[in-house]
N, C-alpha and C positions, 0 to 999 in steps of 0.2 A: 649359570642356570642351577636353580635349587630344586632337587628332586625330593619329594616327600615320600613317606611310607605308603600313603594312599596311591601315589603314582606307581610305585614298585609293585604293590598288590594288584593294581589294574593290569600291568604288563604281564605279571605271572598268570593271572586268571585268563587274560586274552591268549597267552601262549598255550594254556591248557585247553581252551576252547578250540583253537586252531588245530592242535595235535589230535584231539579226540574227534573233531569233525573229519579230518583226513582219515583217521582210523575207521570211522563209521562207514565211509564210502569205499574203502579199499579192502576191508577184511572179506574173507571168503565165507565166513559163517554168519548167518543172519541173526542168531541170538546174540553173538558178540557185537554185531552192528547195533542192535537195540540197546545193549549195555553202554556202548560208547556214546550213543545218542543221549542216554540218561546223564552221562557226565557233561555233555555239552549243555544240556538244559540246566543242570546244577550251576555250571559256570555262568550262564546267562542270568540266572537268579542272583548270583553273587555280584555281577555287574550292576544289576538294578539296585541292589542293596548299597553298593559303594556310591552310587549316584544319589542316594538319599531317598529313593523310591522303595521304601520298605514294604508298602502294601503290594506294589507290583512284583517285588521280589518274592513275597510270600505266595502270591497268586501263581507266579511262574513255577515255584516248587510244588505247590499243591496240585494245580491243574495239569501242567505239562509234565513235569518230572514224575508226578504221581500217577495221574489218570491216563495220560496219553501213552506213556511207556507201558503201563499195565495192559492197556488195550492192544498195543503192538505185540507184546509178548504173548498174550492170549491168542491173538490172531495167528501168530507164528506157530504156536503149539497146536492150535486147532487145525491148521492145514498140514501139520507134520512136515514142514519144509526146512528142517535143520541140517540138511545135507550140505556138503561143500559146494559152493557156488562160484568156484574159480573158472573163468573162461579165458581162452586165448584171445587177445585183442590184436587184430591185424596192425601192422606198423603204420599204414596209411591212416587208419582211424585214430590211432594214438597221437600221431603228429597233428592231425586236424584238431583234436581235442586240446592238445598243448598250445597250438597256435591261437585257438579261440580263447583259451584262458589268458594267454599273454595279451591279446588284443583287448579283452575285457578289463584286465588289470590296468593296462595303459590308459584306457578310457576313464576308469574311475580315478586314477591319479591325475589325469589331465583336468577332470571336472573339479576335483578337490583343490588343485593348485590355482586354476583359473578363476574360480568363483569366490575364493577367500571366505569360506564358511566360518561364521562367527562361532566361537566356542561359548556355549551357555553353561555357566557354572551355578550350582545350587549351593547356597550357604549351608554350612554344616548345622544340623539341628533343625532345619526347616523341612516340614513334611506337608505335602498337599492333603487337604481333607478328602476323605473317602467319597463325599458327595460330589466334589469336583471331578474326581477320577471317574465316578459312575456316569456323570453327565457327558464327559468326554467319550466314554466307551459306547454309550447308546445314542449319542447325537448324530445327526446327519449333516451338520455344517462342516466348514473347513476345519481340519485338524481334529475331527471326531471320527470314531471308528466303527460305526454300525455296519458298513459294507464289508470291511475285512473280517469282522466277527462272523457275519453271515456266510461269507465265502468259506471260511475255515470250518464252520459247522456243516456246510454242504459237502466239503471235501471229506470230513470225518465220516459222514453218513455214507458217502460213496465207498470209502475204505471198508466200512462194516458190511455193506451189501456185497462188495467184492469178496471179502473173506468168507462170508456165508455161502456165496455161490461156488467158491473154490472148494470149500470144505464139504459141500453137499455131495453125497455119493451119486455117481452116474448109474443109471439102470440100463 
């Protein structure tokens, strides 16, 4: 088995994404969690770039790593909630979460092994035109992404409204 430098870079970036994802959800400080999320989004942009999707990698860095994290940090600072958020988790709840994660991982592994997903490789130096990417993002057919895009926009609107409601002073 021949391992290339691109494979090694993929595994390193994947390990960084996994590490910072775990750190983002386990840290007690919310600003640190937003910082760890920033590193996860940078890693995701790196994965897109390694796959040859330089346009999507740039969009990932500009929109998500730039805009969304700034939105989160301002929402955090607006609500003044940088206090320590460590809570004691009961043993029963922890074991339930652990069992659920193991069952989910087992299901994902089972689906990957049983369905023999084909690996699609993109030849080096080939890039999709921006018009095709744009049509895929705003189309409503199969493998087009207008519905997820709208769902994410509604979710971000709900986050903004929630941050404003929390930050608003009670009379």
